[in-house]
Residue frames relative to the residue before (quaternion, step in Angstrom):
aa qw qx qy qz dx dy dz
M 1.0000 0.0000 0.0000 0.0000 0.00 0.00 0.00
G 0.4278 -0.7319 0.4811 0.2233 3.47 -1.03 0.85
I 0.6595 -0.4625 0.3725 0.4610 3.64 -1.19 0.02
S 0.4900 -0.6829 0.4709 0.2678 3.50 -1.03 1.06
L 0.6571 -0.5126 0.4110 0.3695 3.54 -1.28 0.42
S 0.6073 0.5334 -0.3259 0.4903 3.63 1.03 -0.71
R 0.7109 0.4428 -0.2960 0.4592 3.61 0.77 -0.80
K 0.6543 0.5065 -0.3306 0.4539 3.56 1.09 -0.72
L 0.6685 0.4777 -0.3179 0.4731 3.63 1.09 -0.57
N 0.1812 -0.8441 0.4825 0.1478 3.50 1.32 -0.41
L 0.1723 0.8110 -0.5412 0.1406 3.58 0.93 0.94
K 0.0232 -0.7711 0.6362 -0.0151 3.52 -1.10 0.86
L 0.1191 -0.7889 0.5978 0.0780 3.57 -0.74 1.04
N 0.8119 -0.0299 -0.0408 0.5817 3.52 -0.63 1.20
G 0.7174 -0.4366 0.2594 0.4769 3.61 1.09 0.52
Y 0.5521 0.6143 -0.3653 0.4294 3.58 1.39 -0.17
P 0.3295 -0.7485 0.5235 0.2390 3.69 -0.59 0.91
I 0.1947 -0.7855 0.5785 0.1017 3.54 -0.91 1.04
N 0.1102 0.7799 -0.6023 0.1298 3.33 -0.45 1.50
L 0.4214 -0.7291 0.4807 0.2446 3.56 -0.55 1.14
Q 0.8058 0.2178 -0.2701 0.4800 3.38 -1.29 0.80
K 0.4431 0.6679 -0.4692 0.3706 3.51 1.11 0.61
P 0.5209 -0.6512 0.4290 0.3473 3.72 -0.86 0.67
L 0.5331 -0.6344 0.4650 0.3115 3.44 -1.27 0.57
D 0.0490 0.7500 -0.6592 0.0230 3.55 -0.94 0.91
D 0.2439 -0.8326 0.4881 0.0953 3.47 0.07 1.46
Q 0.5884 0.5583 -0.3654 0.4567 3.67 1.05 -0.33
V 0.6575 0.4612 -0.2884 0.5214 3.57 0.90 -0.85
L 0.6015 0.5208 -0.3651 0.4833 3.67 0.93 -0.78
K 0.6792 0.5060 -0.3163 0.4274 3.66 0.63 -0.93
R 0.6206 0.5630 -0.3157 0.4452 3.51 1.11 -0.76
H 0.7179 0.4036 -0.1871 0.5355 3.54 1.29 -0.59
E 0.4987 -0.6964 0.3540 0.3755 3.56 1.46 0.56
V 0.4549 0.6024 -0.5042 0.4195 3.57 0.95 0.99
K 0.0007 0.8350 -0.5501 0.0167 3.49 -0.84 0.94
K 0.6131 -0.5573 0.3949 0.3970 3.60 -1.22 0.43
A 0.5210 -0.6689 0.4487 0.2823 3.45 -0.98 0.84
G 0.4233 -0.7125 0.5098 0.2309 3.54 -0.96 0.94
F 0.7766 -0.3626 0.2842 0.4298 3.48 -1.43 -0.05
I 0.7306 0.4282 -0.2704 0.4579 3.61 0.66 -0.92
A 0.6104 0.5040 -0.3532 0.4987 3.66 1.10 -0.58
R 0.6241 0.5265 -0.3529 0.4569 3.63 0.94 -0.81
L 0.6430 0.5295 -0.3351 0.4404 3.64 1.04 -0.87
M 0.7069 0.4577 -0.2934 0.4524 3.48 0.88 -0.81
L 0.6835 0.4998 -0.2749 0.4555 3.59 0.98 -0.87
K 0.1476 -0.8185 0.5310 0.1623 3.64 1.09 -0.72
P 0.0279 -0.8204 0.5704 -0.0297 3.65 0.46 1.12
E 0.5495 -0.5952 0.4902 0.3216 3.44 -1.34 0.62
K 0.6270 -0.5199 0.3800 0.4384 3.57 -1.20 0.52
G 0.7925 0.2971 -0.2074 0.4906 3.62 -0.95 0.89
E 0.6438 0.5409 -0.3015 0.4495 3.54 1.31 -0.18
T 0.1537 -0.7495 0.6400 0.0706 3.57 -0.88 0.99
I 0.2023 -0.7790 0.5882 0.0792 3.54 -1.13 0.88
Y 0.1008 -0.7374 0.6663 0.0468 3.51 -1.01 0.89
W 0.0539 -0.8165 0.5748 0.0088 3.58 -1.11 0.74
A 0.1455 -0.7564 0.6315 0.0886 3.52 -1.43 0.28
K 0.2285 -0.7775 0.5793 0.0873 3.56 -0.94 0.90
H 0.8213 0.0767 -0.1131 0.5539 3.65 -1.00 0.69
C 0.3356 0.7380 -0.4997 0.3051 3.47 0.79 1.21
T 0.3782 -0.7255 0.5452 0.1826 3.51 -1.38 0.45
L 0.1993 -0.7908 0.5770 0.0443 3.44 -0.94 1.13
M 0.0908 -0.7898 0.6057 0.0332 3.53 -0.67 1.09
Y 0.0541 -0.8414 0.5376 0.0095 3.66 -0.87 0.76
L 0.8313 0.2601 -0.2212 0.4385 3.48 -1.36 0.44
D 0.7710 -0.2193 0.1539 0.5778 3.71 0.51 -0.82
D 0.6962 -0.5024 0.3572 0.3677 3.59 -1.41 -0.18
D 0.3582 0.7338 -0.4949 0.2971 3.56 1.33 0.37
P 0.5259 -0.6600 0.4649 0.2677 3.60 -0.79 1.10
A 0.6313 0.5441 -0.3307 0.4428 3.60 1.14 -0.56
N 0.7156 0.4110 -0.2728 0.4945 3.53 1.22 -0.40
V 0.4553 0.6288 -0.4773 0.4117 3.45 0.72 1.34
I 0.0838 -0.7405 0.6563 0.1179 3.57 -1.25 0.56
A 0.0269 -0.8150 0.5671 -0.1159 3.48 -0.38 1.44
P 0.5506 -0.6195 0.4349 0.3521 3.56 -1.16 0.70
V 0.1434 -0.7289 0.6631 0.0915 3.53 -1.20 0.54
I 0.2692 0.7724 -0.5247 0.2360 3.59 -0.08 1.28
G 0.3505 0.7015 -0.5475 0.2920 3.60 -1.13 0.21
K 0.6416 -0.5455 0.4187 0.3398 3.40 -1.39 0.65
G 0.7480 0.4087 -0.2394 0.4649 3.65 0.83 -0.88
T 0.5276 0.6260 -0.4514 0.3551 3.68 1.17 0.07
D 0.5196 -0.6107 0.5105 0.3105 3.58 -1.16 0.79
P 0.5270 -0.6816 0.4163 0.2905 3.50 -0.71 1.14
A 0.6582 0.5015 -0.3084 0.4693 3.58 1.01 -0.69
Q 0.6850 0.4368 -0.2807 0.5110 3.68 1.21 -0.12
R 0.5002 0.6948 -0.4196 0.3016 3.59 1.22 -0.23
L 0.0647 -0.7833 0.6170 -0.0388 3.55 -0.99 0.98
G 0.0643 -0.7775 0.6241 0.0433 3.58 -0.50 1.10
T 0.1530 -0.7974 0.5813 0.0539 3.56 -1.28 0.57
T 0.0098 0.8046 -0.5928 0.0347 3.57 -1.02 0.81
A 0.1168 -0.8159 0.5603 0.0825 3.62 -0.68 0.73
F 0.0822 -0.7971 0.5933 0.0769 3.59 -1.10 0.60
F 0.2066 -0.7530 0.6168 0.0989 3.61 -0.84 1.01
H 0.1460 -0.7571 0.6276 0.1076 3.65 -0.84 0.90
Y 0.0322 -0.7910 0.6101 0.0320 3.53 -0.83 0.93
T 0.1132 -0.7510 0.6474 0.0630 3.60 -0.87 0.99
G 0.8537 -0.0483 -0.0295 0.5178 3.47 -0.76 1.16
R 0.6600 -0.5454 0.2534 0.4502 3.53 1.11 0.86
I 0.6180 0.4820 -0.3776 0.4931 3.64 1.13 0.61
L 0.4972 -0.6739 0.4569 0.2998 3.55 -0.89 0.91
S 0.0001 -0.8284 0.5594 -0.0297 3.59 -0.56 1.23
G 0.8019 -0.0133 -0.0596 0.5944 3.58 1.23 0.09
F 0.1485 -0.7390 0.6564 0.0290 3.49 -1.37 0.73
A 0.0150 -0.7680 0.6402 0.0016 3.62 -1.01 0.86
F 0.1062 -0.7524 0.6483 0.0491 3.55 -1.04 0.89
Q 0.1760 -0.7890 0.5880 0.0282 3.48 -0.71 1.19
I 0.1150 -0.7506 0.6478 0.0610 3.63 -1.00 1.00
S 0.0402 0.8548 -0.5104 0.0846 3.55 -0.50 1.21
N 0.6242 0.5743 -0.4311 0.3077 3.50 -1.47 -0.19
H 0.8291 -0.0317 0.0258 0.5575 3.64 1.00 -0.53
A 0.4238 -0.7678 0.4106 0.2496 3.50 -0.23 1.26
A 0.6520 0.5431 -0.2976 0.4375 3.64 1.00 -0.91
T 0.6721 0.4919 -0.2665 0.4852 3.51 1.05 -0.90
A 0.6493 0.4755 -0.3166 0.5020 3.59 1.08 -0.75
A 0.6470 0.5122 -0.3479 0.4449 3.60 0.87 -0.58
A 0.6158 0.5673 -0.2986 0.4580 3.51 1.09 -0.82
A 0.6745 0.5243 -0.2550 0.4529 3.49 1.00 -1.11
L 0.7108 0.4673 -0.2332 0.4712 3.46 1.05 -1.00
E 0.5736 0.5584 -0.3584 0.4803 3.60 1.29 -0.47
T 0.6918 0.4283 -0.3300 0.4786 3.61 0.87 -0.71
F 0.5984 0.5556 -0.3649 0.4474 3.55 1.03 -0.61
E 0.6640 0.4726 -0.3112 0.4887 3.58 0.83 -0.95
M 0.6227 0.5535 -0.3456 0.4318 3.69 0.76 -0.93
R 0.7389 0.4163 -0.2346 0.4750 3.67 0.82 -1.07
V 0.6013 0.5228 -0.3707 0.4772 3.61 1.12 -0.51
R 0.6322 0.5278 -0.3272 0.4633 3.57 0.99 -0.88
A 0.6469 0.5270 -0.3197 0.4490 3.63 0.91 -0.85
S 0.7151 0.4720 -0.2175 0.4675 3.57 1.04 -0.97
I 0.8605 0.1528 -0.0350 0.4848 3.56 0.60 -1.01
G 0.6265 -0.5526 0.3289 0.4404 3.63 1.26 0.00
D 0.6906 -0.4971 0.3420 0.3988 3.41 -1.45 0.17
P 0.6097 -0.5730 0.4089 0.3643 3.57 -1.21 0.47
S 0.6229 -0.5405 0.4362 0.3601 3.56 -1.31 0.58
N 0.8061 0.1458 -0.1371 0.5569 3.64 0.90 -0.55
T 0.1341 -0.7936 0.5916 0.0463 3.62 -1.28 0.63
D 0.5462 0.6511 -0.3771 0.3682 3.49 1.33 0.20
S 0.7860 0.2976 -0.2126 0.4984 3.60 0.99 0.07
Y 0.6244 -0.5055 0.3651 0.4705 3.61 -1.09 -0.14
L 0.6095 0.4797 -0.3984 0.4895 3.58 1.10 -0.31
K 0.2418 -0.7206 0.6391 0.1179 3.52 -1.23 0.76
T 0.0014 0.8178 -0.5741 0.0406 3.53 -0.81 1.03
W 0.1345 -0.7533 0.6425 0.0411 3.42 -1.06 1.04
K 0.0764 -0.7808 0.6195 0.0246 3.65 -0.99 0.83
D 0.1642 0.7679 -0.5907 0.1859 3.53 -0.90 1.01
A 0.8769 -0.0089 0.0330 0.4794 3.57 -1.14 0.83
G 0.7017 -0.5115 0.2457 0.4308 3.55 0.94 1.08
Q 0.6010 0.4970 -0.3455 0.5219 3.59 1.26 0.51
K 0.1366 -0.7784 0.6074 0.0814 3.53 -1.25 0.48
L 0.1087 -0.7511 0.6461 0.0817 3.52 -1.17 0.81
I 0.1067 -0.7798 0.6165 0.0203 3.59 -0.97 1.02
V 0.0986 -0.7488 0.6479 0.0993 3.55 -1.00 0.78
D 0.1039 -0.8054 0.5817 -0.0467 3.58 -0.54 1.34
P 0.1790 -0.8140 0.5449 0.0921 3.58 -0.11 1.30
P 0.7097 -0.5134 0.2799 0.3930 3.70 -1.17 0.50
A 0.0142 -0.8241 0.5615 0.0739 3.62 1.05 -0.63
E 0.8674 -0.0743 0.0831 0.4850 3.56 -0.39 -1.28
K 0.6700 0.4702 -0.2591 0.5127 3.50 1.34 0.14
R 0.5531 -0.6239 0.4235 0.3542 3.61 -1.13 0.20
H 0.7155 0.4374 -0.2348 0.4916 3.60 1.20 -0.21
G 0.1412 -0.7374 0.6450 0.1425 3.54 -1.28 0.49
Y 0.2334 -0.7969 0.5489 0.0957 3.48 -1.28 0.49
I 0.1591 -0.6780 0.6957 0.1761 3.55 -1.33 0.27
H 0.0493 -0.7924 0.6078 0.0189 3.60 -0.77 0.98
L 0.0148 0.7471 -0.6628 -0.0475 3.58 -1.01 0.73
M 0.0937 0.8173 -0.5547 0.1246 3.49 -0.89 0.94
V 0.5578 -0.5462 0.4954 0.3810 3.50 -1.35 0.33
A 0.4133 -0.7393 0.4879 0.2110 3.59 -0.76 1.06
């Protein structure tokens, strides 16, 4: 069996490696500023039966390698130009205490989110090849029973990176 898509992408949230089908270790997640979603968040996210969600806000996503250019980090604060603001939130979906999905949201400004996702997509293409589909604004890669989706802001203010068991 080949290397999984999650390992090829080498995603790290606040330094925590994101490997699908990895068992839940809530103490390690907590050390990386990832916490269990509360009641209100669960109402908004509507998890599937048996699914537990953990999340992080104002988090940093590193991908592919340790190159500082391969990072999506929040740009927030009172002195930040509103046109340059970038908010980030991450969601970990555990089914039966096993990581089955991960979503990274880039928010606050559609143009900034689109630019960050365009850079991410370009670097992922260079590293693992072209997406499986090219017929929509969504870009999808499938490999070894896993799926990566890049979802740019289009008609909304937020963009997303989804990694899930296919």
